[in-house]
TORKOL-4160 file (C-alpha; in steps of 0.2 Angstrom, whole numbers, padded with zeros to 4 digits, m for minus):
241
<pt num="1" X="m0149" Y="m0388" Z="0089"/>
<pt num="2" X="m0164" Y="m0388" Z="0100"/>
<pt num="3" X="m0171" Y="m0371" Z="0105"/>
<pt num="4" X="m0172" Y="m0369" Z="0123"/>
<pt num="5" X="m0190" Y="m0367" Z="0130"/>
<pt num="6" X="m0193" Y="m0350" Z="0137"/>
<pt num="7" X="m0202" Y="m0350" Z="0154"/>
<pt num="8" X="m0210" Y="m0336" Z="0162"/>
<pt num="9" X="m0215" Y="m0334" Z="0180"/>
<pt num="10" X="m0228" Y="m0325" Z="0190"/>
<pt num="11" X="m0230" Y="m0310" Z="0202"/>
<pt num="12" X="m0224" Y="m0315" Z="0219"/>
<pt num="13" X="m0240" Y="m0306" Z="0226"/>
<pt num="14" X="m0256" Y="m0302" Z="0218"/>
<pt num="15" X="m0269" Y="m0293" Z="0228"/>
<pt num="16" X="m0286" Y="m0290" Z="0220"/>
<pt num="17" X="m0298" Y="m0277" Z="0227"/>
<pt num="18" X="m0316" Y="m0274" Z="0221"/>
<pt num="19" X="m0320" Y="m0256" Z="0220"/>
<pt num="20" X="m0328" Y="m0247" Z="0234"/>
<pt num="21" X="m0347" Y="m0244" Z="0235"/>
<pt num="22" X="m0352" Y="m0234" Z="0219"/>
<pt num="23" X="m0367" Y="m0224" Z="0216"/>
<pt num="24" X="m0375" Y="m0238" Z="0205"/>
<pt num="25" X="m0372" Y="m0250" Z="0220"/>
<pt num="26" X="m0382" Y="m0239" Z="0231"/>
<pt num="27" X="m0396" Y="m0236" Z="0219"/>
<pt num="28" X="m0398" Y="m0254" Z="0214"/>
<pt num="29" X="m0395" Y="m0262" Z="0231"/>
<pt num="30" X="m0388" Y="m0278" Z="0224"/>
<pt num="31" X="m0402" Y="m0281" Z="0211"/>
<pt num="32" X="m0399" Y="m0284" Z="0193"/>
<pt num="33" X="m0411" Y="m0270" Z="0188"/>
<pt num="34" X="m0417" Y="m0254" Z="0195"/>
<pt num="35" X="m0433" Y="m0257" Z="0206"/>
<pt num="36" X="m0442" Y="m0241" Z="0199"/>
<pt num="37" X="m0439" Y="m0224" Z="0191"/>
<pt num="38" X="m0435" Y="m0216" Z="0208"/>
<pt num="39" X="m0421" Y="m0228" Z="0211"/>
<pt num="40" X="m0412" Y="m0224" Z="0195"/>
<pt num="41" X="m0416" Y="m0206" Z="0192"/>
<pt num="42" X="m0400" Y="m0200" Z="0201"/>
<pt num="43" X="m0389" Y="m0209" Z="0190"/>
<pt num="44" X="m0399" Y="m0212" Z="0174"/>
<pt num="45" X="m0389" Y="m0209" Z="0158"/>
<pt num="46" X="m0372" Y="m0209" Z="0166"/>
<pt num="47" X="m0361" Y="m0221" Z="0157"/>
<pt num="48" X="m0354" Y="m0236" Z="0167"/>
<pt num="49" X="m0336" Y="m0231" Z="0166"/>
<pt num="50" X="m0340" Y="m0213" Z="0173"/>
<pt num="51" X="m0350" Y="m0219" Z="0189"/>
<pt num="52" X="m0342" Y="m0212" Z="0204"/>
<pt num="53" X="m0340" Y="m0218" Z="0222"/>
<pt num="54" X="m0353" Y="m0213" Z="0236"/>
<pt num="55" X="m0346" Y="m0205" Z="0252"/>
<pt num="56" X="m0348" Y="m0222" Z="0260"/>
<pt num="57" X="m0337" Y="m0229" Z="0246"/>
<pt num="58" X="m0323" Y="m0216" Z="0249"/>
<pt num="59" X="m0323" Y="m0221" Z="0268"/>
<pt num="60" X="m0322" Y="m0240" Z="0264"/>
<pt num="61" X="m0308" Y="m0237" Z="0252"/>
<pt num="62" X="m0298" Y="m0226" Z="0264"/>
<pt num="63" X="m0300" Y="m0239" Z="0278"/>
<pt num="64" X="m0295" Y="m0253" Z="0265"/>
<pt num="65" X="m0279" Y="m0243" Z="0261"/>
<pt num="66" X="m0274" Y="m0242" Z="0279"/>
<pt num="67" X="m0276" Y="m0261" Z="0280"/>
<pt num="68" X="m0267" Y="m0264" Z="0264"/>
<pt num="69" X="m0252" Y="m0253" Z="0268"/>
<pt num="70" X="m0250" Y="m0261" Z="0285"/>
<pt num="71" X="m0251" Y="m0279" Z="0278"/>
<pt num="72" X="m0242" Y="m0278" Z="0261"/>
<pt num="73" X="m0232" Y="m0262" Z="0261"/>
<pt num="74" X="m0229" Y="m0255" Z="0244"/>
<pt num="75" X="m0231" Y="m0263" Z="0227"/>
<pt num="76" X="m0221" Y="m0263" Z="0211"/>
<pt num="77" X="m0237" Y="m0260" Z="0200"/>
<pt num="78" X="m0254" Y="m0255" Z="0204"/>
<pt num="79" X="m0268" Y="m0257" Z="0191"/>
<pt num="80" X="m0286" Y="m0251" Z="0189"/>
<pt num="81" X="m0299" Y="m0254" Z="0175"/>
<pt num="82" X="m0298" Y="m0236" Z="0171"/>
<pt num="83" X="m0317" Y="m0234" Z="0176"/>
<pt num="84" X="m0319" Y="m0219" Z="0188"/>
<pt num="85" X="m0325" Y="m0230" Z="0203"/>
<pt num="86" X="m0309" Y="m0240" Z="0202"/>
<pt num="87" X="m0298" Y="m0225" Z="0200"/>
<pt num="88" X="m0306" Y="m0216" Z="0215"/>
<pt num="89" X="m0305" Y="m0232" Z="0225"/>
<pt num="90" X="m0286" Y="m0233" Z="0221"/>
<pt num="91" X="m0284" Y="m0214" Z="0225"/>
<pt num="92" X="m0292" Y="m0217" Z="0242"/>
<pt num="93" X="m0281" Y="m0232" Z="0245"/>
<pt num="94" X="m0265" Y="m0223" Z="0241"/>
<pt num="95" X="m0270" Y="m0209" Z="0254"/>
<pt num="96" X="m0262" Y="m0221" Z="0267"/>
<pt num="97" X="m0245" Y="m0220" Z="0257"/>
<pt num="98" X="m0232" Y="m0206" Z="0257"/>
<pt num="99" X="m0228" Y="m0196" Z="0241"/>
<pt num="100" X="m0212" Y="m0205" Z="0240"/>
<pt num="101" X="m0220" Y="m0222" Z="0241"/>
<pt num="102" X="m0233" Y="m0218" Z="0228"/>
<pt num="103" X="m0220" Y="m0212" Z="0216"/>
<pt num="104" X="m0211" Y="m0229" Z="0218"/>
<pt num="105" X="m0226" Y="m0238" Z="0212"/>
<pt num="106" X="m0230" Y="m0239" Z="0193"/>
<pt num="107" X="m0249" Y="m0235" Z="0191"/>
<pt num="108" X="m0258" Y="m0242" Z="0176"/>
<pt num="109" X="m0275" Y="m0242" Z="0169"/>
<pt num="110" X="m0279" Y="m0258" Z="0159"/>
<pt num="111" X="m0295" Y="m0261" Z="0149"/>
<pt num="112" X="m0293" Y="m0280" Z="0150"/>
<pt num="113" X="m0299" Y="m0279" Z="0168"/>
<pt num="114" X="m0314" Y="m0268" Z="0165"/>
<pt num="115" X="m0332" Y="m0272" Z="0170"/>
<pt num="116" X="m0343" Y="m0284" Z="0160"/>
<pt num="117" X="m0353" Y="m0274" Z="0147"/>
<pt num="118" X="m0371" Y="m0274" Z="0154"/>
<pt num="119" X="m0378" Y="m0270" Z="0136"/>
<pt num="120" X="m0395" Y="m0263" Z="0133"/>
<pt num="121" X="m0403" Y="m0266" Z="0150"/>
<pt num="122" X="m0390" Y="m0255" Z="0159"/>
<pt num="123" X="m0403" Y="m0242" Z="0164"/>
<pt num="124" X="m0419" Y="m0252" Z="0164"/>
<pt num="125" X="m0431" Y="m0256" Z="0178"/>
<pt num="126" X="m0436" Y="m0274" Z="0180"/>
<pt num="127" X="m0453" Y="m0271" Z="0172"/>
<pt num="128" X="m0445" Y="m0263" Z="0157"/>
<pt num="129" X="m0433" Y="m0277" Z="0155"/>
<pt num="130" X="m0447" Y="m0290" Z="0155"/>
<pt num="131" X="m0457" Y="m0281" Z="0142"/>
<pt num="132" X="m0442" Y="m0277" Z="0131"/>
<pt num="133" X="m0434" Y="m0295" Z="0132"/>
<pt num="134" X="m0448" Y="m0307" Z="0137"/>
<pt num="135" X="m0437" Y="m0322" Z="0132"/>
<pt num="136" X="m0422" Y="m0317" Z="0142"/>
<pt num="137" X="m0426" Y="m0327" Z="0158"/>
<pt num="138" X="m0428" Y="m0343" Z="0148"/>
<pt num="139" X="m0412" Y="m0340" Z="0138"/>
<pt num="140" X="m0403" Y="m0337" Z="0155"/>
<pt num="141" X="m0410" Y="m0352" Z="0163"/>
<pt num="142" X="m0404" Y="m0363" Z="0148"/>
<pt num="143" X="m0386" Y="m0357" Z="0146"/>
<pt num="144" X="m0382" Y="m0351" Z="0163"/>
<pt num="145" X="m0374" Y="m0336" Z="0170"/>
<pt num="146" X="m0357" Y="m0340" Z="0163"/>
<pt num="147" X="m0361" Y="m0341" Z="0145"/>
<pt num="148" X="m0377" Y="m0330" Z="0144"/>
<pt num="149" X="m0374" Y="m0312" Z="0138"/>
<pt num="150" X="m0386" Y="m0298" Z="0142"/>
<pt num="151" X="m0394" Y="m0291" Z="0126"/>
<pt num="152" X="m0381" Y="m0281" Z="0118"/>
<pt num="153" X="m0368" Y="m0285" Z="0131"/>
<pt num="154" X="m0355" Y="m0297" Z="0136"/>
<pt num="155" X="m0355" Y="m0314" Z="0144"/>
<pt num="156" X="m0343" Y="m0319" Z="0158"/>
<pt num="157" X="m0335" Y="m0331" Z="0146"/>
<pt num="158" X="m0330" Y="m0316" Z="0136"/>
<pt num="159" X="m0323" Y="m0307" Z="0151"/>
<pt num="160" X="m0312" Y="m0322" Z="0155"/>
<pt num="161" X="m0304" Y="m0320" Z="0138"/>
<pt num="162" X="m0298" Y="m0303" Z="0141"/>
<pt num="163" X="m0293" Y="m0307" Z="0160"/>
<pt num="164" X="m0283" Y="m0321" Z="0153"/>
<pt num="165" X="m0273" Y="m0309" Z="0142"/>
<pt num="166" X="m0270" Y="m0298" Z="0157"/>
<pt num="167" X="m0264" Y="m0313" Z="0168"/>
<pt num="168" X="m0253" Y="m0318" Z="0153"/>
<pt num="169" X="m0245" Y="m0301" Z="0152"/>
<pt num="170" X="m0241" Y="m0302" Z="0171"/>
<pt num="171" X="m0233" Y="m0319" Z="0168"/>
<pt num="172" X="m0223" Y="m0312" Z="0154"/>
<pt num="173" X="m0217" Y="m0295" Z="0161"/>
<pt num="174" X="m0220" Y="m0295" Z="0180"/>
<pt num="175" X="m0211" Y="m0311" Z="0186"/>
<pt num="176" X="m0209" Y="m0310" Z="0205"/>
<pt num="177" X="m0216" Y="m0292" Z="0206"/>
<pt num="178" X="m0229" Y="m0286" Z="0219"/>
<pt num="179" X="m0245" Y="m0282" Z="0210"/>
<pt num="180" X="m0261" Y="m0273" Z="0216"/>
<pt num="181" X="m0277" Y="m0274" Z="0205"/>
<pt num="182" X="m0293" Y="m0263" Z="0208"/>
<pt num="183" X="m0307" Y="m0270" Z="0198"/>
<pt num="184" X="m0325" Y="m0276" Z="0197"/>
<pt num="185" X="m0335" Y="m0290" Z="0205"/>
<pt num="186" X="m0338" Y="m0300" Z="0189"/>
<pt num="187" X="m0320" Y="m0298" Z="0184"/>
<pt num="188" X="m0315" Y="m0305" Z="0200"/>
<pt num="189" X="m0325" Y="m0320" Z="0197"/>
<pt num="190" X="m0316" Y="m0322" Z="0180"/>
<pt num="191" X="m0299" Y="m0320" Z="0189"/>
<pt num="192" X="m0304" Y="m0334" Z="0201"/>
<pt num="193" X="m0311" Y="m0345" Z="0188"/>
<pt num="194" X="m0295" Y="m0344" Z="0177"/>
<pt num="195" X="m0282" Y="m0345" Z="0191"/>
<pt num="196" X="m0291" Y="m0359" Z="0201"/>
<pt num="197" X="m0296" Y="m0368" Z="0185"/>
<pt num="198" X="m0314" Y="m0369" Z="0189"/>
<pt num="199" X="m0326" Y="m0379" Z="0177"/>
<pt num="200" X="m0341" Y="m0371" Z="0169"/>
<pt num="201" X="m0353" Y="m0376" Z="0182"/>
<pt num="202" X="m0342" Y="m0368" Z="0196"/>
<pt num="203" X="m0340" Y="m0352" Z="0187"/>
<pt num="204" X="m0359" Y="m0350" Z="0183"/>
<pt num="205" X="m0363" Y="m0341" Z="0199"/>
<pt num="206" X="m0356" Y="m0337" Z="0216"/>
<pt num="207" X="m0361" Y="m0348" Z="0230"/>
<pt num="208" X="m0373" Y="m0340" Z="0243"/>
<pt num="209" X="m0363" Y="m0327" Z="0252"/>
<pt num="210" X="m0348" Y="m0328" Z="0241"/>
<pt num="211" X="m0351" Y="m0313" Z="0230"/>
<pt num="212" X="m0337" Y="m0300" Z="0231"/>
<pt num="213" X="m0340" Y="m0286" Z="0243"/>
<pt num="214" X="m0335" Y="m0268" Z="0240"/>
<pt num="215" X="m0317" Y="m0267" Z="0244"/>
<pt num="216" X="m0316" Y="m0285" Z="0247"/>
<pt num="217" X="m0297" Y="m0291" Z="0247"/>
<pt num="218" X="m0292" Y="m0307" Z="0238"/>
<pt num="219" X="m0274" Y="m0312" Z="0239"/>
<pt num="220" X="m0263" Y="m0324" Z="0229"/>
<pt num="221" X="m0245" Y="m0328" Z="0231"/>
<pt num="222" X="m0233" Y="m0337" Z="0220"/>
<pt num="223" X="m0216" Y="m0345" Z="0224"/>
<pt num="224" X="m0206" Y="m0352" Z="0209"/>
<pt num="225" X="m0198" Y="m0365" Z="0221"/>
<pt num="226" X="m0215" Y="m0371" Z="0227"/>
<pt num="227" X="m0229" Y="m0380" Z="0216"/>
<pt num="228" X="m0221" Y="m0375" Z="0200"/>
<pt num="229" X="m0223" Y="m0357" Z="0204"/>
<pt num="230" X="m0242" Y="m0358" Z="0203"/>
<pt num="231" X="m0253" Y="m0345" Z="0211"/>
<pt num="232" X="m0260" Y="m0350" Z="0229"/>
<pt num="233" X="m0275" Y="m0342" Z="0235"/>
<pt num="234" X="m0272" Y="m0335" Z="0253"/>
<pt num="235" X="m0288" Y="m0326" Z="0256"/>
<pt num="236" X="m0304" Y="m0321" Z="0248"/>
<pt num="237" X="m0316" Y="m0306" Z="0251"/>
<pt num="238" X="m0308" Y="m0299" Z="0267"/>
<pt num="239" X="m0315" Y="m0282" Z="0272"/>
<pt num="240" X="m0307" Y="m0269" Z="0283"/>
<pt num="241" X="m0322" Y="m0258" Z="0287"/>
């Protein structure tokens, strides 16, 4: 007797939001390293998972919450990476919901969707990184932004491995559920690379102007009666502030 193949579906709605502006975002101003000592002094020595939002970040997240509530209503499950900035972003988003609505949504923190480990250069200025790791630029140029790992840190390819496990868990347990995920910019690149089946060249870096914005909203939908239930990208990087 042939065993019946077990099939799993996908969430009907997957809304992915990058965290709001964090204190490191403000200090680094979009750069890989701190410009100088003055730029990093305010947050030097604070571990990545403990970085908080700025006041502007709280405003961004509250406005995003109003938009999400208006467009999508409630969710079955809401996920964060467990990092403070994602938890605070979700807290601000949920201010738009009633106590009863919040209680109806299952809240989870999942380390599979945490930020990429930045390694030893985490608190370095650009000058310090060049002195400490003079080979880093050539290494990065050779292997590219998808496979290269910062010294002591994690490549995006490695992040994809754990995001894959997260997506598989949704496929296994959350069939046709409504899911909200609050996560990080690099992690969002991995979500897109996996769901949309990007090749390595496409995943190497964001095209000009495509980097995830703070509180940028990305939306996927899945219908089991359409296209074999595969995710369909409906929008990317929409902001409400």
